[in-house]
C-alpha positions as CSV (number, residue, x, y, z in Angstrom):
1,M,2.3,8.3,-13.6
2,A,2.7,4.6,-13.4
3,V,3.2,2.5,-10.3
4,Q,5.9,-0.2,-10.4
5,F,6.5,-2.8,-7.7
6,H,9.8,-4.0,-6.2
7,P,9.9,-7.8,-5.6
8,H,9.9,-7.1,-1.8
9,A,6.7,-5.1,-2.1
10,R,5.0,-7.9,-4.0
11,E,6.0,-10.4,-1.2
12,R,4.6,-8.0,1.5
13,M,1.4,-7.4,-0.5
14,E,0.7,-11.2,-0.6
15,E,1.7,-11.7,3.0
16,R,-0.4,-8.8,4.3
17,G,-3.5,-9.1,2.1
18,A,-3.1,-6.0,-0.2
19,S,-4.0,-6.2,-3.9
20,E,-2.1,-4.5,-6.7
21,A,-5.2,-2.3,-7.4
22,E,-5.4,-1.2,-3.8
23,V,-1.7,-0.2,-3.7
24,E,-2.0,1.7,-7.0
25,A,-5.0,3.5,-5.7
26,A,-3.2,4.4,-2.5
27,V,-0.3,5.9,-4.4
28,Q,-2.4,7.7,-7.0
29,T,-5.2,9.1,-4.8
30,G,-4.2,8.4,-1.1
31,E,-2.9,10.7,1.5
32,R,0.8,11.5,1.5
33,I,2.6,10.7,4.8
34,P,6.1,11.4,5.9
35,A,8.6,8.6,5.5
36,R,12.3,8.1,6.1
37,F,15.2,7.4,3.9
38,G,14.1,9.6,1.0
39,R,10.8,7.6,0.5
40,T,7.3,8.9,0.3
41,G,4.4,7.2,2.1
42,F,0.9,6.9,0.7
43,R,-2.1,5.9,2.8
44,R,-5.7,5.0,1.9
45,N,-8.6,3.3,3.7
46,F,-10.8,0.8,1.8
47,P,-14.1,-0.7,2.8
48,F,-13.3,-4.3,3.7
49,G,-16.3,-6.0,5.4
50,G,-14.5,-9.3,5.6
51,E,-12.4,-11.7,7.7
52,W,-8.6,-11.5,8.1
53,R,-6.8,-14.2,10.1
54,G,-9.9,-15.2,11.9
55,S,-11.3,-11.8,12.9
56,S,-13.9,-9.6,11.1
57,Y,-13.0,-6.1,10.1
58,A,-14.9,-3.3,8.4
59,T,-11.9,-1.3,7.0
60,K,-8.5,-2.1,5.5
61,Q,-5.9,0.6,5.5
62,V,-3.1,0.2,2.9
63,E,0.2,2.1,3.3
64,A,2.7,2.0,0.4
65,Y,6.2,3.4,0.7
66,A,7.8,4.4,-2.6
67,V,10.6,6.2,-4.3
68,P,10.3,8.3,-7.5
69,E,11.7,6.6,-10.6
70,G,11.6,9.0,-13.5
71,D,7.9,9.9,-13.8
72,D,6.8,6.8,-12.0
73,W,6.8,5.5,-8.5
74,L,8.6,2.3,-7.4
75,V,6.8,0.8,-4.4
76,I,9.4,-0.6,-2.0
77,T,7.1,-2.0,0.7
78,V,3.5,-2.2,1.7
79,L,1.8,-2.3,5.2
80,T,-1.9,-3.1,5.9
81,R,-4.0,-2.5,9.0
82,Y,-7.4,-3.9,9.6
83,F,-9.9,-2.2,11.8
């Protein structure tokens, strides 16, 4: 199962500080969460231990919303939370 990225998802990843590897890991090994509009959500926490927009955080949570495309997933958008 491969993970592909919609251009919108790539823009959100850059804007919100998520790497391609983190999003792929969330889709492949993260928790599945309910989503609307026929999408599937995937969530995974990552150790962060860094600074984001002037504040320090220990953990980064990456949520990816995707649709099945054949045997692959097409990631539509990505959210991040820092805590």
